[in-house]
Structures are given as C-alpha cells and as structure tokens.
C-alpha positions as CSV (number, residue, x, y, z in Angstrom):
1,X,-134.0,-129.7,-37.0
2,X,-137.3,-131.5,-36.7
3,X,-140.3,-132.1,-38.9
4,X,-142.8,-132.3,-35.9
5,X,-144.2,-135.6,-37.2
6,X,-144.5,-138.9,-35.5
7,X,-142.1,-141.6,-36.6
8,X,-141.4,-145.3,-35.7
9,X,-137.9,-145.2,-34.4
10,X,-137.8,-148.9,-33.7
11,X,-138.5,-151.2,-30.8
12,X,-136.0,-149.4,-28.5
13,X,-138.4,-146.4,-28.4
14,X,-141.7,-148.3,-28.2
15,X,-143.7,-147.8,-25.0
16,X,-146.6,-149.7,-23.5
17,X,-149.7,-147.6,-22.8
18,X,-151.7,-148.0,-19.5
19,X,-154.2,-150.2,-21.4
20,X,-151.6,-152.6,-22.7
21,X,-151.5,-151.3,-26.2
22,X,-148.1,-150.3,-27.7
23,X,-147.1,-146.8,-28.7
24,X,-144.8,-147.3,-31.7
25,X,-144.6,-143.8,-33.1
26,X,-142.8,-140.9,-31.4
27,X,-142.9,-137.2,-32.0
28,X,-139.5,-136.2,-33.2
29,X,-138.0,-133.7,-30.8
30,X,-136.3,-130.6,-32.1
31,X,-132.5,-130.6,-31.8
32,X,-132.1,-127.0,-30.6
33,X,-130.9,-127.3,-27.1
34,X,-129.9,-130.9,-27.3
35,X,-126.4,-130.0,-26.1
36,X,-127.8,-129.0,-22.7
37,X,-130.8,-131.4,-22.2
38,X,-129.5,-134.8,-21.1
39,X,-130.8,-137.4,-20.6
40,X,-131.8,-138.1,-24.2
41,X,-134.7,-139.7,-26.1
42,X,-138.3,-138.9,-25.6
43,X,-138.3,-141.2,-22.6
44,X,-134.9,-140.1,-21.1
45,X,-133.5,-143.6,-21.2
46,X,-130.2,-142.6,-23.0
47,X,-127.5,-141.1,-20.9
48,X,-125.5,-139.5,-23.8
49,X,-125.9,-138.5,-27.4
50,X,-123.9,-141.5,-28.8
51,X,-126.2,-143.9,-26.9
52,X,-129.4,-142.3,-28.1
53,X,-128.2,-142.2,-31.7
54,X,-127.2,-145.9,-31.6
55,X,-130.6,-146.7,-30.0
56,X,-132.5,-145.6,-33.1
57,X,-134.0,-148.2,-35.5
58,X,-137.1,-148.3,-37.6
59,X,-137.3,-145.2,-39.9
60,X,-134.0,-144.0,-38.5
61,X,-132.1,-147.3,-39.0
62,X,-130.1,-146.0,-42.0
63,X,-129.0,-142.9,-40.2
64,X,-128.1,-144.9,-37.1
65,X,-126.1,-147.4,-39.3
66,X,-124.2,-144.6,-41.0
67,X,-123.2,-143.1,-37.7
68,X,-122.1,-146.5,-36.4
69,X,-120.0,-147.1,-39.5
70,X,-118.3,-143.7,-39.4
71,X,-114.8,-143.3,-38.2
72,X,-114.3,-142.3,-34.6
73,X,-113.2,-138.8,-35.8
74,X,-116.4,-138.4,-37.8
75,X,-118.6,-139.6,-34.9
76,X,-116.8,-137.2,-32.6
77,X,-117.5,-134.4,-35.1
78,X,-121.2,-135.2,-35.1
79,X,-121.3,-135.3,-31.3
80,X,-119.4,-132.0,-31.1
81,X,-121.9,-130.4,-33.4
82,X,-124.9,-131.7,-31.4
83,X,-123.2,-130.5,-28.2
84,X,-122.9,-127.0,-29.7
85,X,-126.7,-126.8,-29.9
86,X,-127.2,-125.4,-26.5
87,X,-130.2,-123.3,-25.2
88,X,-128.0,-120.7,-23.5
89,X,-124.3,-120.6,-24.4
90,X,-122.1,-120.2,-21.2
91,X,-121.0,-116.7,-22.3
92,X,-124.6,-115.5,-22.5
93,X,-125.2,-116.1,-18.8
94,X,-121.7,-115.1,-17.5
95,X,-122.0,-112.8,-14.5
96,X,-125.7,-113.6,-14.0
97,X,-126.6,-114.0,-10.3
98,X,-129.6,-115.8,-8.9
99,X,-131.5,-113.6,-6.4
C-alpha cells in the first residue's frame, strides 16, 4: 500500500524547513495500520481519514477528486476499508493484561 517514494501531494502538505526553504515532496506512508494511527498525514494535521484524503493535491489530485465526487455510500466504503487496516485487531489483544 505504498511505493516508498517521495511525492508532491500539493501545497496542503508542503512544509517550511528551518532555513526557510520549502519541502514539497513527502515520503508516502504505508497504509497498514492507518485504521489505528490518527491523526493523519505525515504532519498529523488531519483529524480523520476523510479530511486527510480531501487535503491531497498535486500528484494525488485526481484520486482526491474521485473520492470527493463519489457518492456518500462509496466514500463510506473507502473509509470503512481504511479503518479495517489496523495494526492489532481488537480480538488479537482480548484478555491481554498490562503488568
């Protein structure tokens, strides 16, 4: 679920470096665990998955636009799928006690 490359995801993901230059390309994060890793985006500025998807631009503009144009049911299905990508499903840790 990632290509481990740097991509320009649009101005909403750009960051200013300490020396004033702009960082415009971001390493794409893998999607495994995305259902249990809020906040979202490489910078943590998005509170939920819908928000981070709609924040995309640049090389991801077409995918963002397709998501925005989808029916509410289709968008809900995408979000449900992403939420299913958890690091540890609740059943796997059932009964575990911290010591």
